[in-house]
C-alpha positions as CSV (number, residue, x, y, z in Angstrom):
1,X,-0.1,-0.4,0.5
2,X,1.2,3.2,-0.7
3,X,2.6,5.7,1.7
4,X,0.2,7.9,3.4
5,X,0.9,11.8,2.1
6,X,0.8,13.9,5.4
7,X,1.2,17.2,3.6
8,X,-1.6,16.7,1.7
9,X,-4.4,14.4,3.5
10,X,-3.5,15.6,7.1
11,X,-6.7,16.7,8.9
12,X,-7.8,16.4,12.4
13,X,-11.5,17.2,14.2
14,X,-11.1,19.3,16.8
15,X,-8.1,21.0,14.9
16,X,-9.8,20.4,11.2
17,X,-9.1,22.9,8.4
18,X,-12.4,24.3,7.3
19,X,-11.0,25.3,4.1
20,X,-9.9,22.2,2.6
21,X,-13.1,21.3,0.0
22,X,-13.7,24.3,-2.3
23,X,-17.0,26.4,-1.1
24,X,-18.5,25.8,-4.3
25,X,-18.6,22.1,-3.8
26,X,-21.2,20.0,-1.5
27,X,-18.7,19.2,0.7
28,X,-17.7,22.4,1.6
29,X,-20.9,24.6,0.8
30,X,-22.7,22.7,3.5
31,X,-20.1,23.4,6.4
32,X,-19.9,27.1,5.3
33,X,-23.9,27.4,5.8
34,X,-23.6,25.8,9.3
35,X,-20.7,28.0,10.1
36,X,-22.5,31.2,9.5
37,X,-26.0,29.8,10.6
38,X,-24.0,28.9,14.1
39,X,-22.4,32.7,14.0
40,X,-25.6,34.4,13.4
41,X,-27.4,32.6,16.1
42,X,-24.6,32.0,19.1
43,X,-23.0,35.4,19.2
44,X,-25.9,37.1,20.3
45,X,-27.6,33.9,22.1
46,X,-24.2,33.7,24.2
47,X,-23.7,37.4,24.7
48,X,-27.2,37.2,25.6
49,X,-26.4,34.6,28.8
50,X,-23.3,37.1,29.7
51,X,-25.2,40.0,30.0
52,X,-28.8,39.4,30.7
53,X,-28.1,36.3,32.9
54,X,-31.4,34.6,32.1
55,X,-33.1,33.1,34.9
56,X,-29.7,32.8,37.1
57,X,-31.6,33.8,39.9
58,X,-32.7,30.0,40.6
59,X,-28.9,28.9,40.4
60,X,-26.0,28.2,42.5
61,X,-23.0,30.4,42.5
62,X,-21.5,27.4,40.8
63,X,-23.9,26.6,38.5
64,X,-23.7,30.5,37.4
65,X,-20.2,30.6,37.0
66,X,-20.2,27.2,34.6
67,X,-23.0,28.5,32.5
68,X,-21.0,31.6,31.8
69,X,-18.0,30.0,31.0
70,X,-19.6,27.7,28.7
71,X,-20.9,31.1,26.9
72,X,-17.3,32.4,27.0
73,X,-16.3,29.3,25.8
74,X,-18.8,28.8,22.8
75,X,-17.8,32.8,21.7
76,X,-14.2,31.6,21.9
77,X,-15.0,29.7,18.8
78,X,-18.0,31.5,17.2
79,X,-16.2,35.0,16.8
80,X,-13.6,33.2,14.6
81,X,-15.7,32.0,12.1
82,X,-15.8,34.9,10.0
83,X,-12.1,34.9,9.1
84,X,-12.7,30.9,8.3
85,X,-15.2,31.6,6.2
86,X,-13.7,34.3,4.3
87,X,-10.5,31.8,4.2
88,X,-12.7,29.4,2.6
89,X,-13.6,31.8,-0.5
90,X,-10.5,33.8,-0.9
91,X,-7.6,31.6,0.6
92,X,-5.5,32.3,3.9
93,X,-4.2,35.6,3.9
94,X,-2.8,36.2,7.2
95,X,0.5,35.2,8.7
96,X,1.7,31.7,10.1
97,X,1.5,33.0,13.8
98,X,-2.3,34.1,13.2
99,X,-2.8,30.6,11.8
100,X,-1.7,28.9,14.8
101,X,-3.5,31.4,17.3
102,X,-6.5,31.3,16.1
103,X,-6.6,27.5,15.8
104,X,-5.2,27.1,19.3
105,X,-7.8,29.9,20.5
106,X,-10.5,27.5,18.5
107,X,-9.5,24.2,20.5
108,X,-9.5,25.9,23.6
109,X,-13.0,27.1,23.2
110,X,-14.3,23.7,22.3
111,X,-12.1,21.9,25.0
112,X,-13.1,24.1,27.8
113,X,-16.7,24.0,26.5
114,X,-16.9,19.8,26.5
115,X,-15.3,20.4,29.8
116,X,-17.9,22.8,31.6
117,X,-20.4,20.7,29.9
118,X,-19.3,17.5,31.9
119,X,-19.0,19.7,34.8
120,X,-22.5,21.0,34.8
121,X,-23.7,17.5,34.6
122,X,-21.3,16.2,37.6
123,X,-22.3,19.4,39.6
124,X,-25.8,18.5,39.8
125,X,-24.7,14.5,40.7
126,X,-23.0,16.1,43.8
127,X,-25.6,18.4,44.9
128,X,-28.6,16.0,44.5
129,X,-27.0,12.7,44.9
130,X,-24.3,13.2,47.1
131,X,-25.4,16.5,48.9
132,X,-22.0,18.2,48.4
133,X,-21.8,22.1,47.7
134,X,-18.3,23.7,46.7
135,X,-17.4,26.9,48.6
136,X,-16.2,29.9,46.8
137,X,-12.7,28.4,46.7
138,X,-13.7,25.3,45.1
139,X,-15.3,27.3,42.3
140,X,-12.2,29.0,41.6
141,X,-10.1,26.2,41.8
142,X,-12.7,24.3,39.8
143,X,-12.7,27.0,36.8
144,X,-9.1,27.4,36.9
145,X,-8.4,24.1,36.2
146,X,-10.9,23.8,33.3
147,X,-8.9,26.4,31.5
148,X,-5.7,24.9,32.5
149,X,-6.5,21.5,31.0
150,X,-8.0,23.0,28.0
151,X,-4.8,24.9,27.3
152,X,-2.8,22.1,27.8
153,X,-4.7,19.9,25.4
154,X,-4.5,22.4,23.1
155,X,-1.1,22.8,22.9
156,X,-0.4,20.2,19.5
157,X,-2.1,22.4,17.6
158,X,0.5,25.1,17.6
159,X,2.8,22.6,16.5
160,X,0.9,21.1,13.6
161,X,-0.8,24.1,12.1
162,X,0.6,25.2,9.1
163,X,0.4,27.0,5.9
164,X,0.3,25.3,2.5
165,X,-0.5,26.6,-0.5
166,X,-2.1,24.6,-3.2
167,X,-3.6,25.2,-6.7
168,X,-1.9,29.2,-5.8
169,X,-4.5,29.1,-2.4
170,X,-2.7,29.5,0.6
171,X,-4.7,27.3,3.9
172,X,-4.5,27.4,7.3
173,X,-4.1,23.8,8.3
174,X,-2.9,20.9,10.4
175,X,0.3,18.9,8.7
176,X,1.6,15.7,10.8
177,X,5.0,14.6,10.3
178,X,4.1,10.8,11.1
179,X,1.1,8.4,11.7
180,X,2.1,8.0,14.9
181,X,1.6,11.9,15.6
182,X,-1.8,11.5,14.0
183,X,-3.1,9.1,15.2
184,X,-2.5,9.8,18.6
185,X,-3.9,13.5,18.4
186,X,-7.3,11.3,16.9
187,X,-7.3,9.1,19.6
188,X,-6.8,11.8,22.1
189,X,-9.8,14.0,20.7
190,X,-11.7,11.0,20.9
191,X,-10.7,10.0,24.7
192,X,-11.8,13.4,25.7
193,X,-15.3,12.9,23.9
194,X,-15.7,9.5,25.4
195,X,-15.1,10.4,29.3
196,X,-17.0,13.4,29.0
197,X,-20.2,11.7,27.8
198,X,-19.6,8.4,30.0
199,X,-19.7,11.1,32.6
200,X,-22.7,12.8,31.8
201,X,-24.5,9.7,31.7
202,X,-23.5,8.6,34.8
203,X,-24.5,11.9,36.2
204,X,-28.1,12.0,34.7
205,X,-28.7,8.3,35.3
206,X,-27.9,8.4,38.9
207,X,-29.7,11.8,39.5
208,X,-32.6,10.1,37.6
209,X,-32.6,7.3,40.4
210,X,-32.1,9.6,43.1
211,X,-35.2,12.1,42.0
212,X,-37.2,9.4,40.6
213,X,-38.5,9.0,44.1
214,X,-39.7,12.1,44.7
215,X,-41.8,12.0,41.2
216,X,-39.0,14.3,39.9
217,X,-39.5,13.0,36.5
218,X,-43.3,13.7,36.8
219,X,-42.2,17.0,36.1
220,X,-42.2,17.0,32.1
221,X,-40.5,20.3,31.0
222,X,-37.4,18.8,33.3
223,X,-37.5,15.5,31.8
224,X,-37.2,16.8,28.4
225,X,-33.9,18.9,29.1
226,X,-32.2,16.2,30.7
227,X,-33.2,14.4,27.8
228,X,-32.0,17.0,25.3
229,X,-28.8,17.6,27.0
230,X,-27.7,13.9,26.4
231,X,-29.5,13.4,22.9
232,X,-28.1,16.5,21.4
233,X,-24.4,16.1,22.6
234,X,-24.6,12.6,21.3
235,X,-26.5,13.1,17.9
236,X,-24.0,16.3,17.3
237,X,-20.5,14.9,18.3
238,X,-20.9,11.1,17.5
239,X,-20.7,11.7,13.5
240,X,-16.9,13.5,14.0
241,X,-16.2,10.6,17.0
242,X,-16.9,8.1,14.2
243,X,-15.1,9.3,11.2
244,X,-12.2,9.8,13.6
245,X,-12.0,5.9,14.7
246,X,-12.0,5.9,10.8
247,X,-9.7,7.9,10.4
248,X,-7.3,5.9,12.8
249,X,-8.4,2.7,10.9
250,X,-7.1,4.1,7.5
251,X,-3.9,5.2,8.6
252,X,-3.3,2.3,10.7
253,X,-4.1,-0.2,7.9
254,X,-2.9,2.2,5.3
255,X,-6.1,2.2,3.4
256,X,-6.1,5.3,1.4
257,X,-9.4,5.0,-0.1
258,X,-11.0,5.0,3.1
259,X,-8.9,8.0,4.4
260,X,-10.1,10.0,1.4
261,X,-13.9,9.0,2.8
262,X,-12.8,10.5,6.1
263,X,-11.2,13.7,4.7
264,X,-14.4,14.3,2.4
265,X,-16.7,13.9,5.7
266,X,-14.4,15.6,8.3
267,X,-15.4,19.3,7.6
268,X,-19.3,18.4,7.6
269,X,-18.7,16.3,10.7
270,X,-17.0,19.0,12.8
271,X,-19.5,21.7,11.4
272,X,-22.2,19.7,13.4
273,X,-20.8,19.7,16.2
274,X,-20.8,23.9,16.6
275,X,-24.3,23.4,16.4
276,X,-23.9,22.9,20.4
277,X,-22.2,26.6,20.8
278,X,-26.0,28.3,20.1
279,X,-27.8,25.3,21.5
280,X,-26.0,25.5,24.7
281,X,-26.9,28.6,26.0
282,X,-30.9,27.7,25.3
283,X,-30.3,24.4,27.2
284,X,-28.4,25.4,29.8
285,X,-29.0,29.1,30.8
286,X,-32.9,29.4,29.4
287,X,-34.1,26.0,30.9
288,X,-31.9,24.9,33.4
289,X,-33.3,26.7,36.2
290,X,-36.2,24.4,35.8
291,X,-34.2,21.3,36.6
292,X,-32.8,23.2,40.3
293,X,-36.1,24.5,41.0
294,X,-37.7,21.1,40.7
295,X,-34.5,19.6,43.1
296,X,-35.5,22.2,45.6
297,X,-39.4,20.8,45.7
298,X,-38.5,17.4,46.0
299,X,-35.1,17.1,47.2
300,X,-35.0,19.4,50.6
301,X,-31.7,20.7,51.6
302,X,-30.3,20.0,48.3
303,X,-29.2,23.4,47.2
304,X,-28.4,24.0,44.0
C-alpha cells in the first residue's frame, strides 16, 4: 500500500481545517452554511447569557459561573468564524502566527466547552445525589482547572498547524510528520469525548434514580431538558467521533480509499459539533433553572 501523504491529507477533528474543500462544492458549501448559521445565532445568544443572565436567580453561584464559562468558551470559537468563512472563498491571507493562534483559540474554546458541560452534569450529581456543595475557593479552583486542562490539551495544534499552498491558494491547516503523531491526536480527541459523554450519562442516570423517588421526572419540562442535553450531545458529536475512529483505522491499515472517505466527511462532521455552541445557552441558561427548581421542591436541602 502506498505511503500516506501527510502534507496533502492531514486533518483532524477539533483541529480540522475549514477550508480543505472548495466552498462551491457540496462538501464545502454545507459546512459554510452551518458555520454562518451558528455564528448568526450563537454569538447573540451567548452574549445574551453573559449580559442578561436569564433565570440566574434560580442557580447557585457555581452553576452561574459554569454557565457563564460555557458562554465564554462558545464565543471564543464562534467569533473566529468570519475569518474561516472568508478563507474558504479567498484563501488564507494572514501570517502563520495568526493561523496558529486562531486555531489554538478555537481548540481552547472547544475543550473548555466540553469540560464545562461535563462539569455541569457532575455538579448536579454531586449536589442532588451526594449532597455536597462547592465553596468559593473550590469554585475558583474548578474554573481555573477547566481552563488549564483546555490550554494544555490545545498545545498540539501549535505544533501541527501550518500554512500550505495548493493550486495558488494558501490554507491554514494541520500537517503531521508521522502516522503516529496523527493517530495520537485523533485518539486524544476521542478519549476526551468518550470520558465526557460517559460522565454525563452516569451523572444523569444517578440523578434520575435519586430524584425519581420524589416524582422528579413527573415534571415534563425537566425530563425534556435532561433528555435533550444527552441526546443533542450524542447526535452532534457522534458523527465526528465515528469519522475519527475510521480515520485511525485508515491510517493504521494504510487504506487510502478509507482515508479519503474520512477527509470528505471531516468538515461536515466538525461543523455539526459547532451547533452546540448556540444550543448550549438555550439549554443551560434558559432551561437549566427548571431542573434546579424541581430539585429544591422534591429534594430538600440539596442546594443548587
